[in-house]
C-alpha positions as CSV (number, residue, x, y, z in Angstrom):
1,M,92.1,28.1,10.0
2,G,88.7,27.7,8.4
3,I,85.5,28.9,10.1
4,L,84.4,25.3,10.8
5,N,87.8,24.3,12.2
6,S,87.8,27.4,14.4
7,Y,84.4,26.4,15.9
8,I,85.7,22.8,16.4
9,V,88.7,24.0,18.3
10,K,86.5,26.2,20.4
11,F,84.3,23.2,21.2
12,V,87.3,21.1,22.2
13,K,88.4,23.9,24.6
14,I,85.1,23.5,26.6
15,L,85.6,19.8,27.0
16,P,86.7,18.4,30.4
17,K,90.5,18.3,30.6
18,F,90.6,14.5,31.2
19,V,88.9,14.1,27.8
20,V,91.3,16.4,26.0
21,F,94.2,14.7,27.7
22,V,93.4,11.4,26.0
23,F,94.1,13.0,22.6
24,A,96.7,15.5,23.8
25,R,99.0,12.6,24.6
26,K,99.8,12.6,20.9
27,Y,101.8,15.8,21.5
28,I,103.3,15.3,25.0
29,A,105.4,12.5,26.5
30,G,103.3,12.5,29.6
31,T,103.1,14.4,32.9
32,K,106.2,13.0,34.6
33,L,109.9,13.1,33.8
34,E,110.0,9.3,33.6
35,D,107.5,9.6,30.7
36,A,109.9,11.9,28.9
37,V,112.9,9.6,29.6
38,R,111.0,6.6,28.1
39,V,110.2,8.6,24.9
40,V,113.7,9.9,24.5
41,K,115.2,6.4,24.9
42,E,112.9,5.2,22.2
43,L,113.9,8.0,19.9
44,N,117.6,7.5,20.6
45,S,117.2,3.9,19.7
46,K,116.3,5.0,16.2
47,G,119.2,7.4,16.0
48,I,117.1,10.5,16.7
49,M,118.2,13.2,19.2
50,A,115.8,15.0,21.5
51,T,115.3,18.2,23.4
52,L,113.4,18.1,26.6
53,D,110.9,20.8,27.6
54,V,109.3,21.2,31.1
55,L,105.9,22.6,30.1
56,G,104.9,25.9,31.6
57,E,105.4,29.6,30.9
58,A,104.5,33.1,32.1
59,I,104.7,32.4,35.8
60,K,103.4,34.9,38.3
61,T,105.8,34.7,41.2
62,K,109.5,34.3,41.7
63,Q,108.9,31.1,43.7
64,E,107.2,29.5,40.7
65,A,110.3,30.5,38.7
66,V,112.6,29.0,41.2
67,D,110.6,25.8,41.2
68,A,110.8,25.6,37.4
69,K,114.6,26.1,37.6
70,K,114.9,23.2,40.1
71,E,112.9,20.9,37.8
72,I,115.1,21.8,34.8
73,L,118.2,21.1,36.8
74,T,116.7,17.7,37.7
75,V,116.2,17.1,34.0
76,L,119.8,17.8,33.3
77,D,120.8,15.4,36.0
78,T,118.5,12.8,34.6
79,I,119.8,13.2,31.0
80,E,123.4,12.6,32.4
81,K,122.4,9.7,34.6
82,N,120.6,7.9,31.7
83,K,123.2,8.9,29.1
84,L,120.4,10.3,26.8
85,N,121.2,12.0,23.5
86,A,119.2,15.0,24.6
87,N,119.5,18.7,25.6
88,V,117.0,21.1,27.2
89,S,114.8,23.9,25.8
90,L,113.5,26.5,28.2
91,K,111.1,29.5,28.1
92,P,112.5,32.7,29.7
93,T,109.1,33.7,31.0
94,Q,108.9,30.4,32.9
95,L,112.1,31.5,34.7
96,G,111.0,35.0,35.5
97,L,111.7,37.2,32.4
98,G,108.3,38.9,32.8
99,L,109.0,39.7,36.5
100,D,112.6,40.8,36.7
101,E,115.2,40.5,33.9
102,D,118.2,40.3,36.3
103,F,116.5,37.6,38.3
104,C,115.8,35.6,35.2
105,F,119.4,36.0,34.0
106,G,120.6,34.5,37.3
107,Q,118.1,31.6,37.0
108,I,119.2,30.7,33.5
109,K,122.9,31.2,34.2
110,E,122.7,28.6,36.9
111,I,121.0,26.2,34.4
112,V,123.6,26.9,31.7
113,Q,126.4,26.3,34.2
114,K,125.0,23.0,35.2
115,A,124.6,22.0,31.5
116,A,128.2,22.9,30.9
117,E,129.4,20.6,33.7
118,Y,127.7,17.8,31.8
119,N,128.9,19.0,28.4
120,N,125.3,19.6,27.5
121,F,123.4,22.4,25.8
122,I,120.6,24.8,26.5
123,R,118.2,26.2,23.9
124,I,116.5,29.5,24.8
125,D,113.0,29.5,23.3
126,M,111.5,32.6,21.7
127,E,108.0,33.6,22.9
128,D,105.6,36.4,21.7
129,S,106.8,39.8,20.5
130,P,106.8,41.7,23.9
131,F,109.7,39.4,24.8
132,T,111.7,39.3,21.5
133,S,114.2,42.0,22.3
134,K,114.4,41.0,26.0
135,T,115.2,37.4,25.0
136,I,117.9,38.3,22.5
137,N,119.5,40.6,25.1
138,L,119.3,37.9,27.7
139,F,120.9,35.4,25.3
140,R,123.7,37.9,24.4
141,R,124.4,38.5,28.1
142,L,124.7,34.8,28.8
143,R,126.9,34.2,25.8
144,Q,129.6,36.5,27.2
145,D,130.6,33.7,29.6
146,H,129.0,30.6,28.1
147,S,129.1,29.0,24.7
148,N,126.8,26.0,25.3
149,L,123.5,27.7,24.5
150,G,121.5,28.7,21.4
151,I,118.4,30.8,20.6
152,V,115.2,30.4,18.6
153,V,114.2,32.9,15.9
154,Q,110.8,33.1,14.2
155,A,110.5,33.5,10.4
156,Y,107.1,35.2,10.5
157,L,108.5,38.2,12.3
158,K,109.6,41.0,9.9
159,R,112.5,41.9,12.2
160,T,114.1,38.5,12.2
161,Y,116.3,38.8,9.2
162,Q,118.0,41.9,10.6
163,D,118.3,40.2,14.0
164,V,120.0,37.3,12.4
165,E,122.4,39.6,10.5
166,K,123.6,40.9,13.9
167,L,123.6,37.5,15.7
168,N,125.5,35.8,12.9
169,V,128.6,37.9,13.8
170,E,128.6,36.2,17.2
171,G,128.6,32.7,15.9
172,T,125.1,32.0,17.1
173,N,123.6,28.5,17.3
174,Y,120.0,28.8,16.0
175,R,116.7,27.1,15.9
176,L,114.8,28.6,13.0
177,C,111.0,28.1,13.1
178,K,108.0,29.8,11.5
179,G,106.5,31.0,14.8
180,I,103.1,30.3,16.4
181,Y,102.0,33.3,18.3
182,V,99.3,35.6,17.0
183,E,101.0,38.9,16.1
184,P,99.8,42.1,14.4
185,A,100.4,42.5,10.6
186,E,102.6,45.5,11.3
187,I,105.3,43.2,12.7
188,A,104.5,39.8,11.3
189,Y,104.0,38.3,7.9
190,K,100.5,36.8,7.5
191,E,100.6,35.0,4.2
192,R,101.8,31.5,4.2
193,Q,104.2,32.0,1.3
194,Q,105.6,35.2,2.7
195,V,106.6,33.3,5.9
196,R,108.0,30.4,3.8
197,D,110.1,32.9,1.6
198,N,111.4,34.6,4.7
199,F,112.3,31.3,6.3
200,M,114.4,30.3,3.3
201,Q,116.1,33.7,3.1
202,I,117.0,33.6,6.8
203,L,118.2,30.0,6.5
204,D,120.4,30.9,3.5
205,R,121.9,33.8,5.5
206,M,122.6,31.5,8.5
207,I,124.2,28.8,6.4
208,T,126.2,31.2,4.3
209,A,127.6,32.8,7.5
210,G,128.7,29.3,8.8
211,N,126.4,29.2,11.8
212,Y,124.9,26.0,13.2
213,V,121.1,25.8,12.5
214,G,118.3,23.6,13.8
215,I,115.8,23.7,10.9
216,A,112.5,23.4,12.7
217,T,109.6,22.7,10.4
218,H,106.9,20.2,9.5
219,D,106.3,21.9,6.1
220,D,107.3,19.6,3.3
221,Y,107.9,22.7,1.1
222,L,110.5,24.0,3.6
223,V,112.1,20.6,4.1
224,D,112.5,20.2,0.3
225,G,113.8,23.7,0.0
226,S,116.2,23.1,2.8
227,Y,117.5,19.9,1.2
228,K,118.2,21.9,-2.0
229,L,119.8,24.8,-0.2
230,L,122.1,22.6,1.9
231,A,123.2,20.7,-1.2
232,E,123.9,23.9,-3.1
233,K,125.9,25.2,-0.2
234,K,127.7,21.8,0.2
235,T,126.9,22.1,3.9
236,D,128.5,19.4,6.1
237,R,125.9,17.4,7.9
238,T,127.5,18.1,11.2
239,R,126.6,21.8,10.7
240,Y,122.8,21.5,10.9
241,E,120.0,19.4,12.1
242,F,116.3,19.2,11.4
243,Q,113.9,19.6,14.3
244,M,110.3,18.6,14.8
245,L,107.7,18.4,17.5
246,Y,106.8,15.2,19.2
247,G,103.7,13.6,17.6
248,V,103.6,15.8,14.5
249,K,104.1,14.2,11.0
250,D,105.9,11.1,12.0
251,S,106.1,10.0,8.3
252,L,108.1,13.2,7.5
253,R,110.2,12.6,10.6
254,N,111.1,9.1,9.5
255,K,111.9,10.2,6.0
256,I,114.4,12.9,7.2
257,N,116.0,10.3,9.5
258,E,116.2,7.7,6.8
259,D,117.8,10.3,4.5
260,G,120.7,10.5,6.9
261,H,120.2,14.0,8.3
262,R,120.6,14.8,11.9
263,L,117.2,15.0,13.5
264,R,116.0,16.2,16.9
265,I,112.5,15.8,18.3
266,Y,111.1,18.4,20.8
267,V,109.7,16.3,23.7
268,P,107.5,18.3,26.1
269,Y,106.2,16.9,29.4
270,G,104.7,18.1,32.6
271,E,101.6,18.8,34.6
272,K,101.1,22.1,32.7
273,W,100.2,20.3,29.5
274,Y,96.8,21.8,28.7
275,H,97.7,25.1,27.1
276,Y,100.5,23.6,25.1
277,S,98.2,20.9,23.8
278,I,95.5,23.5,22.9
279,R,98.1,25.4,20.8
280,R,98.9,22.2,19.0
281,L,95.2,21.6,18.2
282,Q,94.9,25.2,16.9
283,E,97.8,24.6,14.6
284,N,96.4,21.2,13.5
285,P,92.6,21.5,13.7
286,Q,92.2,18.1,11.9
287,V,93.1,16.6,15.3
288,A,90.4,18.7,17.0
289,W,88.0,17.4,14.3
290,Y,89.1,13.8,15.1
291,I,88.4,14.4,18.8
292,T,84.9,15.7,18.0
293,K,84.1,12.8,15.7
294,S,85.3,10.3,18.3
295,L,83.1,11.8,21.0
296,F,80.0,11.6,18.8
297,S,80.9,8.1,17.7
298,F,81.0,7.1,21.4
299,R,77.4,8.2,21.7
């Protein structure tokens, strides 16, 4: 991010939340579950799948974690009731991983069991590096009794290729993304092309091992590279999907869909929309610049 863009994002952060929300709506379905249902129905009508995410992470009490679990269970009920082509992504810290690993395991196990009753699927998100090993261990523990779940791995972490080598043996269902958390250079690649190269090497390893992969990217370079790799490997289109965030690069989204590839959109919603939206603005400071220009044009 350039110096000017950095200052623009900082400026947006000090704006009243109601102002930021007007523009943040680009990245979230809304604050209520019914908002997310409306968005998913629209995506499904275009042949696009979805994964629903109840916004929130790093809770401070077990009661907050229990409340989050209850809402996710409601999401699963709602998906089934409305016959949506959607599954659920969840963050382990939202369900207590930072408080008590056994408690978190019990929380997520209940969610995975409910999803299994509906023949649905749970994606366990990957967060920042203090939770990487804990999340993988949690996933492996859950996989002993349940097959309807997958995990996210991040291409910018130097450890990920080796993690994938081990997880491949277990027939893991992946979402492969670049990663968005700020990590030290000792453990994470910092150069754009380094991350891209590692992403493609990891994807090659996943595909070669016969694992299902959600290719999560908005980078045209990686989409083109994935197209080429999938063609070279003669990968059946039922063995992978592309994944993108709601509100990001709709033109690329439409192209992937029109090219006949399975496509899933990550649809977040909830009252805790602010921090998620700020992260999106940090990734895409052009939007922050648009907010700033709009505010001054109002004057």
